C-alpha positions in Angstrom: 15.4 -12.8 13.9 11.7 -12.0 13.9 10.2 -8.6 14.2 8.6 -7.5 17.4 5.0 -6.6 17.2 6.0 -2.9 17.6 8.5 -3.2 14.7 6.0 -5.0 12.5 3.4 -2.3 13.2 5.8 0.5 12.4 6.9 -1.2 9.2 3.3 -1.8 8.0 2.4 1.8 8.7 5.5 3.1 6.8 4.7 0.7 4.0 1.2 2.0 3.7 2.4 5.6 3.8 4.7 4.8 0.9 1.9 3.4 -1.2 -0.4 6.3 -0.3 2.3 8.8 -1.4 2.5 7.2 -4.9 -1.3 7.1 -5.2 -1.4 10.8 -4.4 1.3 11.5 -6.9 -0.4 9.6 -9.8 -4.1 10.1 -9.1 -6.4 13.0 -8.2 -7.7 11.1 -5.2 -8.1 7.6 -3.8 -11.6 7.3 -5.2 -10.2 7.5 -8.7 -7.6 4.9 -7.9 -10.2 2.6 -6.4 -12.4 2.9 -9.5 -9.5 2.1 -11.9 -8.2 -0.8 -9.9 -11.3 -2.4 -8.5 -9.7 -2.8 -5.1 -12.2 -2.7 -2.2 -12.1 0.5 -0.2 -11.7 -1.4 3.1 -8.8 -3.4 1.8 -7.0 -0.4 0.6 -7.7 1.4 3.8 -6.3 -1.5 5.8 -3.1 -1.6 3.7 -2.6 2.2 3.8 -3.1 2.4 7.6 -1.0 -0.7 8.3 -4.0 -2.5 9.9 -3.2 -5.7 8.0 -0.4 -7.4 6.0 -1.0 -7.1 2.3 -0.9 -10.2 0.2 2.0 -10.3 -2.3 -0.6 -10.4 -5.1 -2.2 -7.2 -3.8 1.1 -5.5 -3.6 2.0 -6.5 -7.2 -1.5 -5.4 -8.5 -1.3 -2.0 -6.7 2.2 -1.4 -8.1 1.2 -2.5 -11.6 -1.7 0.0 -11.6 0.5 2.7 -10.3 3.2 2.0 -12.9 5.9 1.4 -10.4 8.0 -1.5 -9.0 6.7 -3.0 -5.8 10.1 -2.4 -4.3 9.3 1.4 -4.2 6.9 0.7 -1.4 9.7 -0.8 0.8 11.8 2.4 0.9 12.5 4.1 4.2 
């Protein structure tokens, strides 16, 4: 059963919030995280706000830089 557009939007928003929470826990600010990882500001913004689906490779890279498992981003 496929997600509705509303369900997908809610999931992506929650997913982005989970990533942002870990970034805030591990770094002073997003700028420090961006400098360390080389991720583009717009790409990170889109992921954190749920504006776009993140590629699996992006999720893995973000998790690696944060020192966590990607599955942490999928918690409720």
